[in-house]
Backbone as JSON Lines, residues from 0, in Angstrom:
{"i":0,"aa":"M","n":[-3.62,-15.46,-20.87],"ca":[-4.86,-14.88,-20.37],"c":[-5.37,-15.66,-19.16]}
{"i":1,"aa":"L","n":[-5.33,-16.99,-19.26],"ca":[-5.78,-17.82,-18.14],"c":[-4.89,-17.6,-16.93]}
{"i":2,"aa":"K","n":[-3.59,-17.5,-17.17],"ca":[-2.65,-17.28,-16.07],"c":[-2.96,-15.96,-15.36]}
{"i":3,"aa":"R","n":[-3.25,-14.91,-16.14],"ca":[-3.59,-13.61,-15.56],"c":[-4.88,-13.69,-14.75]}
{"i":4,"aa":"A","n":[-5.86,-14.45,-15.24],"ca":[-7.12,-14.62,-14.52],"c":[-6.9,-15.34,-13.19]}
{"i":5,"aa":"I","n":[-6.05,-16.35,-13.2],"ca":[-5.76,-17.09,-11.97],"c":[-5.06,-16.2,-10.97]}
{"i":6,"aa":"I","n":[-4.06,-15.44,-11.43],"ca":[-3.35,-14.53,-10.54],"c":[-4.3,-13.48,-9.99]}
{"i":7,"aa":"S","n":[-5.2,-12.98,-10.84],"ca":[-6.17,-11.98,-10.38],"c":[-7.06,-12.55,-9.28]}
{"i":8,"aa":"C","n":[-7.51,-13.79,-9.46],"ca":[-8.37,-14.42,-8.44],"c":[-7.62,-14.56,-7.13]}
{"i":9,"aa":"I","n":[-6.39,-15.01,-7.19],"ca":[-5.59,-15.17,-5.98],"c":[-5.36,-13.82,-5.31]}
{"i":10,"aa":"F","n":[-5.03,-12.81,-6.11],"ca":[-4.72,-11.48,-5.58],"c":[-5.9,-10.87,-4.86]}
{"i":11,"aa":"F","n":[-7.1,-11.09,-5.38],"ca":[-8.26,-10.41,-4.83],"c":[-8.99,-11.18,-3.74]}
{"i":12,"aa":"L","n":[-8.48,-12.34,-3.34],"ca":[-9.09,-13.02,-2.21],"c":[-8.81,-12.19,-0.97]}
{"i":13,"aa":"L","n":[-9.84,-11.81,-0.28],"ca":[-9.7,-10.94,0.87],"c":[-9.46,-11.75,2.14]}
{"i":14,"aa":"P","n":[-8.58,-11.27,3.0],"ca":[-8.46,-11.93,4.3],"c":[-9.76,-11.72,5.07]}
{"i":15,"aa":"L","n":[-10.13,-12.71,5.84],"ca":[-11.41,-12.63,6.57],"c":[-11.48,-11.42,7.47]}
{"i":16,"aa":"S","n":[-10.38,-11.05,8.1],"ca":[-10.42,-9.92,9.02],"c":[-10.81,-8.63,8.31]}
{"i":17,"aa":"V","n":[-10.42,-8.46,7.05],"ca":[-10.8,-7.27,6.31],"c":[-12.24,-7.41,5.82]}
{"i":18,"aa":"A","n":[-12.59,-8.59,5.31],"ca":[-13.93,-8.79,4.76],"c":[-15.01,-8.71,5.84]}
{"i":19,"aa":"E","n":[-14.67,-9.03,7.09],"ca":[-15.66,-8.99,8.17],"c":[-16.08,-7.58,8.52]}
{"i":20,"aa":"G","n":[-15.23,-6.6,8.24],"ca":[-15.55,-5.21,8.54],"c":[-16.64,-4.71,7.62]}
{"i":21,"aa":"A","n":[-16.92,-3.44,7.72],"ca":[-17.94,-2.83,6.87],"c":[-17.57,-3.05,5.41]}
{"i":22,"aa":"S","n":[-18.54,-3.53,4.64],"ca":[-18.28,-3.79,3.22],"c":[-18.53,-2.52,2.42]}
{"i":23,"aa":"N","n":[-17.73,-1.53,2.67],"ca":[-17.88,-0.26,1.98],"c":[-16.66,0.02,1.1]}
{"i":24,"aa":"E","n":[-16.66,1.13,0.48],"ca":[-15.57,1.52,-0.42],"c":[-14.23,1.54,0.29]}
{"i":25,"aa":"A","n":[-14.19,2.08,1.5],"ca":[-12.93,2.16,2.24],"c":[-12.37,0.77,2.5]}
{"i":26,"aa":"A","n":[-13.21,-0.17,2.9],"ca":[-12.75,-1.53,3.19],"c":[-12.23,-2.21,1.92]}
{"i":27,"aa":"L","n":[-12.87,-1.98,0.81],"ca":[-12.43,-2.57,-0.45],"c":[-11.06,-2.03,-0.85]}
{"i":28,"aa":"R","n":[-10.88,-0.74,-0.73],"ca":[-9.59,-0.14,-1.1],"c":[-8.48,-0.57,-0.13]}
{"i":29,"aa":"V","n":[-8.8,-0.7,1.13],"ca":[-7.82,-1.16,2.11],"c":[-7.42,-2.61,1.82]}
{"i":30,"aa":"A","n":[-8.34,-3.41,1.33],"ca":[-8.01,-4.79,0.95],"c":[-6.95,-4.79,-0.16]}
{"i":31,"aa":"F","n":[-7.06,-3.86,-1.1],"ca":[-6.03,-3.72,-2.13],"c":[-4.69,-3.38,-1.48]}
{"i":32,"aa":"V","n":[-4.7,-2.41,-0.57],"ca":[-3.47,-1.99,0.11],"c":[-2.82,-3.18,0.81]}
{"i":33,"aa":"Y","n":[-3.62,-3.98,1.49],"ca":[-3.09,-5.17,2.18],"c":[-2.4,-6.1,1.19]}
{"i":34,"aa":"K","n":[-3.03,-6.34,0.07],"ca":[-2.43,-7.23,-0.94],"c":[-1.18,-6.61,-1.55]}
{"i":35,"aa":"F","n":[-1.15,-5.3,-1.73],"ca":[0.05,-4.66,-2.26],"c":[1.24,-4.93,-1.34]}
{"i":36,"aa":"I","n":[1.02,-4.87,-0.04],"ca":[2.1,-5.1,0.92],"c":[2.75,-6.46,0.68]}
{"i":37,"aa":"K","n":[1.95,-7.44,0.33],"ca":[2.45,-8.8,0.11],"c":[3.34,-8.91,-1.13]}
{"i":38,"aa":"F","n":[3.23,-7.97,-2.06],"ca":[3.95,-8.04,-3.33],"c":[5.05,-6.99,-3.46]}
{"i":39,"aa":"I","n":[5.38,-6.31,-2.37],"ca":[6.42,-5.27,-2.39],"c":[7.49,-5.62,-1.36]}
{"i":40,"aa":"E","n":[8.75,-5.41,-1.73],"ca":[9.87,-5.58,-0.79],"c":[10.51,-4.22,-0.56]}
{"i":41,"aa":"W","n":[10.74,-3.91,0.72],"ca":[11.35,-2.65,1.11],"c":[12.83,-2.87,1.42]}
{"i":42,"aa":"P","n":[13.63,-1.81,1.32],"ca":[15.03,-1.93,1.73],"c":[15.09,-2.29,3.22]}
{"i":43,"aa":"N","n":[15.98,-3.17,3.58],"ca":[16.18,-3.59,4.98],"c":[14.92,-4.15,5.62]}
{"i":44,"aa":"Q","n":[14.05,-4.74,4.83],"ca":[12.77,-5.25,5.34],"c":[12.96,-6.33,6.4]}
{"i":45,"aa":"V","n":[13.92,-7.22,6.21],"ca":[14.07,-8.34,7.15],"c":[14.63,-7.91,8.49]}
{"i":46,"aa":"Q","n":[15.12,-6.69,8.61],"ca":[15.68,-6.22,9.87],"c":[14.61,-5.76,10.85]}
{"i":47,"aa":"N","n":[13.39,-5.61,10.4],"ca":[12.31,-5.12,11.26],"c":[11.28,-6.22,11.5]}
{"i":48,"aa":"S","n":[10.74,-6.26,12.72],"ca":[9.71,-7.25,13.03],"c":[8.33,-6.79,12.58]}
{"i":49,"aa":"S","n":[8.22,-5.5,12.24],"ca":[6.93,-5.0,11.76],"c":[7.15,-4.13,10.53]}
{"i":50,"aa":"L","n":[6.11,-4.05,9.73],"ca":[6.08,-3.16,8.58],"c":[5.07,-2.08,8.91]}
{"i":51,"aa":"R","n":[5.52,-0.85,8.94],"ca":[4.65,0.24,9.36],"c":[3.87,0.79,8.17]}
{"i":52,"aa":"L","n":[2.55,0.63,8.25],"ca":[1.61,1.17,7.27],"c":[1.02,2.44,7.87]}
{"i":53,"aa":"C","n":[1.38,3.58,7.31],"ca":[0.9,4.85,7.83],"c":[-0.23,5.38,6.97]}
{"i":54,"aa":"A","n":[-1.3,5.79,7.61],"ca":[-2.46,6.35,6.92],"c":[-2.41,7.86,7.06]}
{"i":55,"aa":"L","n":[-2.4,8.55,5.94],"ca":[-2.26,9.99,5.9],"c":[-3.64,10.66,5.89]}
{"i":56,"aa":"G","n":[-3.98,11.33,6.99],"ca":[-5.24,12.07,7.07],"c":[-6.48,11.22,6.92]}
{"i":57,"aa":"A","n":[-6.44,9.99,7.39],"ca":[-7.56,9.05,7.21],"c":[-8.82,9.52,7.92]}
{"i":58,"aa":"D","n":[-9.96,9.37,7.25],"ca":[-11.24,9.68,7.86],"c":[-11.71,8.49,8.69]}
{"i":59,"aa":"V","n":[-12.87,8.6,9.29],"ca":[-13.4,7.56,10.18],"c":[-13.57,6.23,9.46]}
{"i":60,"aa":"D","n":[-14.11,6.26,8.24],"ca":[-14.31,5.01,7.48],"c":[-12.99,4.33,7.16]}
{"i":61,"aa":"A","n":[-12.01,5.11,6.73],"ca":[-10.7,4.54,6.41],"c":[-10.04,3.95,7.65]}
{"i":62,"aa":"K","n":[-10.14,4.64,8.77],"ca":[-9.54,4.12,10.01],"c":[-10.22,2.82,10.43]}
{"i":63,"aa":"A","n":[-11.54,2.76,10.3],"ca":[-12.26,1.52,10.64],"c":[-11.84,0.38,9.72]}
{"i":64,"aa":"A","n":[-11.61,0.68,8.46],"ca":[-11.19,-0.36,7.51],"c":[-9.74,-0.78,7.73]}
{"i":65,"aa":"L","n":[-8.89,0.15,8.14],"ca":[-7.47,-0.15,8.36],"c":[-7.22,-0.91,9.66]}
{"i":66,"aa":"Q","n":[-8.02,-0.68,10.67],"ca":[-7.77,-1.26,12.0],"c":[-7.57,-2.78,11.99]}
{"i":67,"aa":"P","n":[-8.37,-3.56,11.24],"ca":[-8.15,-5.01,11.24],"c":[-6.8,-5.45,10.67]}
{"i":68,"aa":"L","n":[-6.13,-4.57,9.93],"ca":[-4.81,-4.93,9.39],"c":[-3.72,-4.93,10.46]}
{"i":69,"aa":"N","n":[-3.96,-4.22,11.55],"ca":[-2.96,-4.14,12.61],"c":[-2.66,-5.54,13.15]}
{"i":70,"aa":"G","n":[-1.41,-5.96,13.04],"ca":[-1.0,-7.27,13.52],"c":[-1.11,-8.38,12.48]}
{"i":71,"aa":"Q","n":[-1.66,-8.08,11.31],"ca":[-1.75,-9.09,10.24],"c":[-0.35,-9.39,9.7]}
{"i":72,"aa":"P","n":[-0.14,-10.6,9.19],"ca":[1.18,-10.92,8.63],"c":[1.47,-10.09,7.38]}
{"i":73,"aa":"A","n":[2.71,-9.59,7.31],"ca":[3.15,-8.83,6.13],"c":[4.02,-9.7,5.25]}
{"i":74,"aa":"S","n":[4.96,-10.4,5.87],"ca":[5.85,-11.27,5.09],"c":[6.47,-12.31,6.01]}
{"i":75,"aa":"Q","n":[7.03,-13.31,5.38],"ca":[7.77,-14.35,6.1],"c":[8.96,-14.72,5.21]}
{"i":76,"aa":"Q","n":[10.16,-14.6,5.76],"ca":[11.36,-14.9,5.0],"c":[12.29,-15.76,5.82]}
{"i":77,"aa":"V","n":[13.13,-16.52,5.13],"ca":[14.14,-17.32,5.79],"c":[15.49,-16.64,5.58]}
{"i":78,"aa":"V","n":[16.14,-16.27,6.68],"ca":[17.44,-15.63,6.63],"c":[18.4,-16.42,7.51]}
{"i":79,"aa":"N","n":[19.46,-16.94,6.9],"ca":[20.45,-17.75,7.62],"c":[19.8,-18.9,8.38]}
{"i":80,"aa":"G","n":[18.81,-19.52,7.78],"ca":[18.14,-20.66,8.38],"c":[17.07,-20.3,9.4]}
{"i":81,"aa":"N","n":[16.91,-19.03,9.7],"ca":[15.9,-18.59,10.66],"c":[14.69,-18.01,9.93]}
{"i":82,"aa":"V","n":[13.49,-18.37,10.39],"ca":[12.27,-17.82,9.81],"c":[11.98,-16.48,10.49]}
{"i":83,"aa":"I","n":[11.88,-15.46,9.67],"ca":[11.59,-14.12,10.18],"c":[10.2,-13.73,9.7]}
{"i":84,"aa":"K","n":[9.31,-13.51,10.68],"ca":[7.94,-13.11,10.36],"c":[7.79,-11.62,10.64]}
{"i":85,"aa":"Q","n":[7.1,-10.97,9.75],"ca":[6.88,-9.54,9.89],"c":[5.38,-9.28,9.9]}
{"i":86,"aa":"T","n":[4.93,-8.43,10.81],"ca":[3.51,-8.09,10.9],"c":[3.31,-6.62,10.57]}
{"i":87,"aa":"I","n":[2.09,-6.29,10.23],"ca":[1.74,-4.92,9.88],"c":[1.43,-4.13,11.15]}
{"i":88,"aa":"E","n":[1.98,-2.94,11.22],"ca":[1.66,-2.0,12.29],"c":[1.01,-0.79,11.64]}
{"i":89,"aa":"V","n":[-0.26,-0.57,11.93],"ca":[-0.99,0.57,11.37],"c":[-0.74,1.79,12.25]}
{"i":90,"aa":"F","n":[-0.41,2.89,11.61],"ca":[-0.1,4.13,12.33],"c":[-0.79,5.27,11.58]}
{"i":91,"aa":"Y","n":[-1.38,6.2,12.31],"ca":[-2.14,7.28,11.69],"c":[-1.38,8.6,11.77]}
{"i":92,"aa":"L","n":[-1.24,9.26,10.62],"ca":[-0.64,10.58,10.53],"c":[-1.79,11.56,10.3]}
{"i":93,"aa":"D","n":[-2.25,12.2,11.38],"ca":[-3.46,13.01,11.31],"c":[-3.22,14.51,11.12]}
{"i":94,"aa":"D","n":[-1.96,14.94,11.18],"ca":[-1.67,16.36,10.98],"c":[-0.22,16.53,10.52]}
{"i":95,"aa":"S","n":[0.14,17.75,10.18],"ca":[1.49,18.03,9.67],"c":[2.58,17.71,10.68]}
{"i":96,"aa":"A","n":[2.29,17.94,11.97],"ca":[3.29,17.64,13.0],"c":[3.58,16.14,13.05]}
{"i":97,"aa":"A","n":[2.55,15.31,12.93],"ca":[2.75,13.86,12.93],"c":[3.54,13.43,11.7]}
{"i":98,"aa":"V","n":[3.28,14.06,10.56],"ca":[4.04,13.74,9.34],"c":[5.51,14.05,9.55]}
{"i":99,"aa":"Q","n":[5.81,15.23,10.06],"ca":[7.2,15.62,10.3],"c":[7.9,14.69,11.27]}
{"i":100,"aa":"Q","n":[7.19,14.27,12.31],"ca":[7.79,13.45,13.36],"c":[7.92,11.98,12.97]}
{"i":101,"aa":"H","n":[6.97,11.43,12.22],"ca":[6.91,9.98,12.03],"c":[7.05,9.47,10.6]}
{"i":102,"aa":"L","n":[7.05,10.34,9.59],"ca":[7.04,9.88,8.21],"c":[8.19,8.93,7.89]}
{"i":103,"aa":"K","n":[9.37,9.21,8.39],"ca":[10.54,8.37,8.09],"c":[10.44,6.97,8.7]}
{"i":104,"aa":"T","n":[9.5,6.77,9.63],"ca":[9.33,5.44,10.24],"c":[8.33,4.59,9.46]}
{"i":105,"aa":"C","n":[7.72,5.16,8.43],"ca":[6.73,4.45,7.63],"c":[7.41,3.72,6.47]}
{"i":106,"aa":"Q","n":[6.9,2.52,6.15],"ca":[7.33,1.87,4.91],"c":[6.31,2.16,3.81]}
{"i":107,"aa":"M","n":[5.04,1.96,4.12],"ca":[3.99,2.31,3.16],"c":[3.18,3.46,3.73]}
{"i":108,"aa":"L","n":[2.95,4.45,2.89],"ca":[2.12,5.59,3.24],"c":[0.87,5.5,2.38]}
{"i":109,"aa":"Y","n":[-0.29,5.42,3.02],"ca":[-1.55,5.28,2.3],"c":[-2.38,6.54,2.49]}
{"i":110,"aa":"R","n":[-2.79,7.14,1.37],"ca":[-3.65,8.32,1.41],"c":[-5.03,7.93,0.89]}
{"i":111,"aa":"P","n":[-6.01,7.73,1.81],"ca":[-7.37,7.34,1.41],"c":[-8.05,8.43,0.59]}
{"i":112,"aa":"S","n":[-9.14,8.05,-0.07],"ca":[-9.82,8.99,-0.96],"c":[-10.4,10.21,-0.25]}
{"i":113,"aa":"H","n":[-10.85,10.09,0.96],"ca":[-11.43,11.23,1.67],"c":[-10.5,11.73,2.76]}
{"i":114,"aa":"A","n":[-9.21,11.67,2.48],"ca":[-8.2,12.08,3.47],"c":[-8.15,13.59,3.63]}
{"i":115,"aa":"S","n":[-7.79,14.02,4.83],"ca":[-7.52,15.44,5.05],"c":[-6.31,15.82,4.2]}
{"i":116,"aa":"P","n":[-6.3,17.01,3.63],"ca":[-5.19,17.41,2.76],"c":[-3.93,17.78,3.56]}
{"i":117,"aa":"I","n":[-3.16,16.79,3.9],"ca":[-1.93,17.0,4.67],"c":[-0.75,16.84,3.72]}
{"i":118,"aa":"P","n":[0.08,17.88,3.59],"ca":[1.21,17.78,2.66],"c":[2.3,16.86,3.18]}
{"i":119,"aa":"I","n":[3.0,16.26,2.23],"ca":[4.18,15.45,2.55],"c":[5.35,16.01,1.74]}
{"i":120,"aa":"P","n":[6.58,15.76,2.18],"ca":[7.73,16.27,1.43],"c":[7.81,15.66,0.04]}
{"i":121,"aa":"H","n":[8.37,16.44,-0.89],"ca":[8.58,15.94,-2.26],"c":[10.07,15.84,-2.51]}
{"i":122,"aa":"P","n":[10.57,14.71,-2.87],"ca":[9.94,13.4,-2.83],"c":[9.87,12.88,-1.4]}
{"i":123,"aa":"P","n":[9.04,11.86,-1.16],"ca":[9.02,11.27,0.19],"c":[10.39,10.68,0.52]}
{"i":124,"aa":"P","n":[10.68,10.48,1.8],"ca":[11.97,9.89,2.18],"c":[12.18,8.52,1.54]}
{"i":125,"aa":"A","n":[13.44,8.16,1.31],"ca":[13.76,6.84,0.76],"c":[13.18,5.76,1.67]}
{"i":126,"aa":"G","n":[12.63,4.73,1.07],"ca":[12.03,3.64,1.83],"c":[10.56,3.84,2.14]}
{"i":127,"aa":"V","n":[10.01,5.02,1.83],"ca":[8.59,5.31,2.06],"c":[7.89,5.27,0.7]}
{"i":128,"aa":"F","n":[6.93,4.34,0.57],"ca":[6.23,4.13,-0.7],"c":[4.79,4.58,-0.55]}
{"i":129,"aa":"L","n":[4.36,5.5,-1.41],"ca":[3.03,6.11,-1.32],"c":[2.01,5.4,-2.21]}
{"i":130,"aa":"V","n":[0.9,5.0,-1.6],"ca":[-0.26,4.46,-2.31],"c":[-1.39,5.44,-2.07]}
{"i":131,"aa":"A","n":[-2.08,5.84,-3.13],"ca":[-3.13,6.86,-2.97],"c":[-4.39,6.47,-3.73]}
{"i":132,"aa":"D","n":[-5.52,6.8,-3.13],"ca":[-6.82,6.66,-3.78],"c":[-7.06,7.9,-4.64]}
{"i":133,"aa":"D","n":[-7.43,7.69,-5.88],"ca":[-7.82,8.77,-6.78],"c":[-6.89,9.98,-6.73]}
{"i":134,"aa":"P","n":[-5.59,9.78,-6.95],"ca":[-4.66,10.91,-6.88],"c":[-4.83,11.85,-8.07]}
{"i":135,"aa":"R","n":[-4.36,13.08,-7.89],"ca":[-4.34,14.04,-9.0],"c":[-3.3,13.58,-10.02]}
{"i":136,"aa":"P","n":[-3.52,13.82,-11.29],"ca":[-2.54,13.42,-12.3],"c":[-1.17,14.07,-12.1]}
{"i":137,"aa":"T","n":[-1.13,15.21,-11.43],"ca":[0.14,15.9,-11.19],"c":[0.88,15.38,-9.97]}
{"i":138,"aa":"D","n":[0.3,14.46,-9.23],"ca":[0.92,13.94,-8.0],"c":[1.95,12.87,-8.35]}
{"i":139,"aa":"E","n":[3.17,13.29,-8.63],"ca":[4.2,12.38,-9.12],"c":[4.84,11.5,-8.05]}
{"i":140,"aa":"D","n":[4.52,11.72,-6.79],"ca":[5.09,10.91,-5.71],"c":[4.32,9.62,-5.46]}
{"i":141,"aa":"V","n":[3.17,9.45,-6.11],"ca":[2.33,8.27,-5.89],"c":[2.94,7.07,-6.61]}
{"i":142,"aa":"G","n":[3.23,6.02,-5.84],"ca":[3.8,4.79,-6.4],"c":[2.73,3.89,-6.98]}
{"i":143,"aa":"I","n":[1.62,3.75,-6.26],"ca":[0.47,2.99,-6.76],"c":[-0.76,3.88,-6.61]}
{"i":144,"aa":"A","n":[-1.45,4.07,-7.72],"ca":[-2.67,4.88,-7.73],"c":[-3.87,3.97,-7.91]}
{"i":145,"aa":"L","n":[-4.8,4.04,-6.97],"ca":[-6.07,3.29,-7.05],"c":[-7.15,4.22,-7.6]}
{"i":146,"aa":"A","n":[-7.92,3.74,-8.56],"ca":[-9.0,4.55,-9.13],"c":[-10.07,3.64,-9.73]}
{"i":147,"aa":"R","n":[-11.28,4.14,-9.77],"ca":[-12.37,3.41,-10.42],"c":[-12.34,3.7,-11.91]}
{"i":148,"aa":"N","n":[-12.56,2.66,-12.72],"ca":[-12.63,2.87,-14.17],"c":[-14.06,3.2,-14.58]}
{"i":149,"aa":"T","n":[-14.29,3.34,-15.86],"ca":[-15.63,3.71,-16.35],"c":[-16.67,2.63,-16.08]}
{"i":150,"aa":"D","n":[-16.22,1.39,-15.89],"ca":[-17.13,0.29,-15.56],"c":[-17.4,0.19,-14.06]}
{"i":151,"aa":"G","n":[-16.77,1.06,-13.26],"ca":[-16.97,1.05,-11.83],"c":[-16.04,0.12,-11.07]}
{"i":152,"aa":"R","n":[-15.1,-0.51,-11.77],"ca":[-14.15,-1.41,-11.1],"c":[-12.92,-0.64,-10.64]}
{"i":153,"aa":"I","n":[-12.35,-1.08,-9.53],"ca":[-11.12,-0.45,-9.05],"c":[-9.95,-1.02,-9.83]}
{"i":154,"aa":"E","n":[-9.12,-0.11,-10.35],"ca":[-7.89,-0.49,-11.04],"c":[-6.74,0.22,-10.35]}
{"i":155,"aa":"F","n":[-5.54,-0.23,-10.66],"ca":[-4.38,0.46,-10.11],"c":[-3.3,0.56,-11.16]}
{"i":156,"aa":"S","n":[-2.52,1.63,-11.04],"ca":[-1.37,1.82,-11.91],"c":[-0.15,2.03,-11.03]}
{"i":157,"aa":"I","n":[1.01,1.74,-11.59],"ca":[2.27,1.8,-10.84],"c":[3.22,2.76,-11.55]}
{"i":158,"aa":"S","n":[3.85,3.64,-10.79],"ca":[4.8,4.61,-11.33],"c":[6.23,4.14,-11.1]}
{"i":159,"aa":"S","n":[6.99,3.99,-12.18],"ca":[8.39,3.56,-12.05],"c":[9.24,4.61,-11.35]}
{"i":160,"aa":"V","n":[8.9,5.88,-11.54],"ca":[9.66,6.95,-10.89],"c":[9.51,6.86,-9.37]}
{"i":161,"aa":"A","n":[8.29,6.71,-8.9],"ca":[8.05,6.61,-7.45],"c":[8.64,5.33,-6.87]}
{"i":162,"aa":"V","n":[8.57,4.23,-7.62],"ca":[9.16,2.97,-7.17],"c":[10.66,3.16,-6.98]}
{"i":163,"aa":"S","n":[11.3,3.79,-7.94],"ca":[12.74,4.03,-7.88],"c":[13.1,4.96,-6.72]}
{"i":164,"aa":"Q","n":[12.34,6.03,-6.54],"ca":[12.6,6.98,-5.45],"c":[12.49,6.31,-4.09]}
{"i":165,"aa":"A","n":[11.51,5.44,-3.93],"ca":[11.3,4.76,-2.65],"c":[12.34,3.67,-2.42]}
{"i":166,"aa":"G","n":[12.91,3.15,-3.5],"ca":[13.89,2.08,-3.36],"c":[13.27,0.73,-3.08]}
{"i":167,"aa":"V","n":[12.02,0.54,-3.5],"ca":[11.33,-0.73,-3.27],"c":[11.4,-1.6,-4.51]}
{"i":168,"aa":"S","n":[11.11,-2.89,-4.32],"ca":[11.01,-3.83,-5.44],"c":[9.58,-4.33,-5.48]}
{"i":169,"aa":"I","n":[9.01,-4.36,-6.68],"ca":[7.63,-4.81,-6.84],"c":[7.62,-6.12,-7.62]}
{"i":170,"aa":"S","n":[6.87,-7.08,-7.12],"ca":[6.75,-8.4,-7.74],"c":[6.25,-8.28,-9.18]}
{"i":171,"aa":"S","n":[6.79,-9.14,-10.03],"ca":[6.35,-9.16,-11.43],"c":[4.87,-9.53,-11.53]}
{"i":172,"aa":"Q","n":[4.37,-10.31,-10.58],"ca":[2.94,-10.66,-10.58],"c":[2.08,-9.41,-10.42]}
{"i":173,"aa":"L","n":[2.47,-8.54,-9.5],"ca":[1.71,-7.31,-9.28],"c":[1.84,-6.39,-10.5]}
{"i":174,"aa":"L","n":[3.02,-6.33,-11.08],"ca":[3.22,-5.5,-12.26],"c":[2.32,-5.93,-13.42]}
{"i":175,"aa":"R","n":[2.14,-7.23,-13.57],"ca":[1.28,-7.73,-14.65],"c":[-0.18,-7.36,-14.44]}
{"i":176,"aa":"L","n":[-0.6,-7.23,-13.19],"ca":[-2.0,-6.89,-12.91],"c":[-2.28,-5.4,-13.02]}
{"i":177,"aa":"A","n":[-1.24,-4.59,-12.96],"ca":[-1.42,-3.14,-12.99],"c":[-1.85,-2.65,-14.36]}
{"i":178,"aa":"K","n":[-2.69,-1.65,-14.34],"ca":[-3.08,-0.99,-15.6],"c":[-2.04,0.08,-15.89]}
{"i":179,"aa":"N","n":[-1.54,0.09,-17.09],"ca":[-0.57,1.11,-17.5],"c":[0.66,1.15,-16.61]}
{"i":180,"aa":"S","n":[1.15,0.0,-16.19],"ca":[2.35,-0.05,-15.37],"c":[3.5,0.56,-16.14]}
{"i":181,"aa":"Q","n":[4.24,1.44,-15.47],"ca":[5.39,2.08,-16.1],"c":[6.7,1.49,-15.62]}
{"i":182,"aa":"V","n":[6.65,0.45,-14.79],"ca":[7.86,-0.15,-14.24],"c":[8.43,-1.12,-15.24]}
{"i":183,"aa":"G","n":[9.72,-1.02,-15.48],"ca":[10.4,-1.96,-16.35],"c":[10.12,-1.77,-17.82]}
{"i":184,"aa":"R","n":[9.56,-0.65,-18.19],"ca":[9.27,-0.42,-19.62],"c":[10.04,0.76,-20.11]}
């Protein structure tokens, strides 16, 4: 229990760039998205200098909250003795044409709670992992679902089916924090 509390405290420490923005619901949810990036590995991740975080139909508040993530560190790995640093590149998919043209270039696809209803292919392309705010229970492509519980706290659950479809690996630390995680069970 103590170990879980310590991990939770570490996980929820917000980077200053996110915390400095508007302290609203969108900024809080984007802080979760930023932390998720740190605990997920994508196929061929070390081959790219940036990790593309695509926002699907983001409203003004979500865009304002996402903007400070642009250029933030995503990961740092040592490959053959060389340190490879990867930064986040925020990209907005504002209509169906943008989805068709750019979806395959995204590693994480984030659908904010007040997003425009823009459809995506089912299932999403391999290597594209979907995180959604308050998804419908029938939305089986969502890898991580963010939602408020009855106490008003934001919780998240992880879908093993979506993780498998995307071909990503999720840290055991993140799995332990998830509510009703279906990965590895």
